N, C-alpha and C positions, 0 to 999 in steps of 0.2 A: 718589704715587697719587693719579690725576686724580677728584677725585669728580662735578664738575659734569658736567649733562645738558644738551642745549640744550631739552628742554620735558618735558610730561609722557608724549605717547607714545615717546620715549627712555628717562626713566629707569625706566618700568613695561614695559620689552622684554620679559620673562622672567615675568611671571605668566601664568598659566594658567590652565586649566578645574582646580576644586576648590581653589584657595588656599584661607587662613585667613591674613585680611587684617582688620587694626587698622588705624580712622579716627578720627585725634583730633577735636578740640573738641566743644563745649558744646552741645546745639540744634544750631543753625546757625551760631552763631558760633565761630571760626577752624577749620569745615571745609576739608579742601584740594578746592576746590572743581573745578581745573583738573586734577588727578587722576582724582577720579569720574568728570569727561566724558571723558578718555583713557580709564578701564575699558570706559565704554558703548561708546566707539567701537571697543574692540577684541571687543568681543564676547564674552568669557569666560563661562564659564555653570560653576554650582555654587558659587559662591561662598559662605565664611562670613566673615561679615563682623561683627568686633567693635564695635562704638561706642555711645555713651552712648544714640543715638536712631536715628532709623531715617529723619530727613531728614522734609520732607514732599511732601506731591503736589507734580511736577512739579521737583524740586530736593532738593538732596544724595541721599544715598542712595535718595529716591524716585524718581529717575531710572534704578538699576537695580533697582528692585524693577518698574517699569514693564515693564521690558525681560525680565525672569523672570530675571535673570545670578545672583539670590542665592537660594542652595537653603537655607542656614539665617541667623538675625540673633538674635545676641547682646545683651542689650541690657539700659537699666534704664528707659526710658521714649520709649514709643511713638505717645502719645495725638493726635499730629498731622496721621496719615496714611491715610487713607481705603483706600489701595490695598494697606496693609500689613495694615488689617483684612479686609480680601476675601480677602484669601490668606490671611490666618492661619483665620478662619472657615473658609475653603471645605477646606481640608487642604493646599493648596500649599506653603504655605513652612512651616520650623517654625523653632519660635520657643523660645531661652532666656530667659525673662526673669530678671533679678537685680538685688537691690535693691543701688542708686547707689554705696552705701557698700563694699559686698562688690562687685561690680564694679573701681570702682576699686583696691580692694587687691589683690586676684586681677593685677591687674599687675603693682602695686607689686612685690610680691611676685617675680614674673617678671622685671620689674627687678633685683632684689636675688639674685636664685639663691636665690630660698627657695622650697620646694616645695608649701607648705601653710602652714593658719593657721586657729585657732579663731574663732570670732566668734557671739555669739549671734541675729545679723541670721537670721530665716528659722525659725526652731528653731519645730515646732508647726505649721508650715505644710507647704503643697506642695512647696514651695523644700529642702526637708529632707528629702522622701521618698527612703530609698537611701541619704543621708549618715551618715557616720559622726559620731556623737555622745557626747560628753566632759564629764563634770558638773568645774566647776573654782570654788571658792566658794560651790558651795551653786547657782550657776545651769547652765544647759546650755548648751552648745555645738555648733553645726555645725562639722566641718573642709571647710573649702574650697579647692581646689586652685589656683597658679598658672596664672595664663592665657598663655600666649606666641602667637607668631601666627606664620607663617613672611613677612609682612612687615606693617612699621608704615608708614605714610603718615599726616604731619602738614603740616602750616601752620603758619608761624611770618613773625614779622615783618621779622626780620633772620637773614641768616645769612650766614657768608663760605666762600671756596672750601676751607677746610678739613671743612667741616660747623657749624661752632657755633652754636647758634641764638639767637636773642633772642626771645621771646614779649610779647603786649601784654597785659594785663589778664584778661580771662577767658578768651582764647583759648589760654592754657597748661593750661587745666582740662582733663586726660586726657592730653593732648599729651605731657605733659613724661615723663610715665612709659610713655605707649606708644612711646614711640621708644626704650625700653631693654630694651623687650620682644619684638621682634621680628629673625627673625633677620637680615634686612634690611630696613633703615628707612630711607626715601626720603623726603626734607623739599623740600616748594616753598616758596619766600618771596617775599617781597615786594620785598625789596630783598636784592641778592646784591651782596656787599661784600670788599674784598681781604681778605688776613689780616692784621691788626693794627690795623685800622678799628673793633672790636667793644669795647666798655669791658671785661675780664676778669672786672668784680666783675657785671655785667650780665646774663653768659653763663649760661643758665639749662639748655641741655642742650648738653654737651659734643663734639668732632668724634669722639671715638672711637665715639660711640653710631652715629654719622649715615655711609650707607656711597654715598649718593648725594643728590644735591642740585641744585634749579635755580631759576630766578628764572621766577614765573606771572604768571599778570596777568588783568585784565578782571573782577575780584573784583565780583560780587554786592554781600556781605556783608551777606545778608537778616537781618531781624527775624522772628525764627520767630513772633511774636504782640505786635503793639505794644499796650500799656497805657497809657490816659494818663488822666490827672484834671484836670479842671476848676479853676480858682484859684478856694475860696471855698466850693467841692463845686456851685459852680452849670456 
């Protein structure tokens, strides 16, 4: 089975209006830049996007918010995007804010085939409204459901033609779990190599989870917010 595609547009060919999509990365680190650009170019609407954050204005998922292609965001941090705030407050965007650990675990549970789990995060808050509650060891827990998606789109440092993936540092955050939780997983990679070139001990997502792969390019790799400290506090 040939998993290699010429580029983002070809690999995302069957994503249609109303799809639920997971997009990997952490903040702006390791996001699938080429795929987001292709989604914008396709012009598909009413997307439900599952991502750690919602990008920033003019970059990342912020591009799809600007064109109003996203109907619903499921995220844990959204504080760097003015357009997101505007759409939320005006009622144009449906938002499901999820504690970061709960979001990660819901995705991991989907990857492992576990339908639900219990967590204390969110108990007694708006997050817990309408959810099943149980007591364990004198502590109250919410039941959370595993989180699946029609498509999982991730960006890796290296990948081979079979779909084995290697990530670098923070870029693996969320991506390795998302790659296993989508009905169809699409990977864009900085370096596409031949089978056998990757050290098996370094592979973080096995090829069995990846359905399509392509080599991307032109990555900006922006930093969400640069914070510096002068030497000696000066």
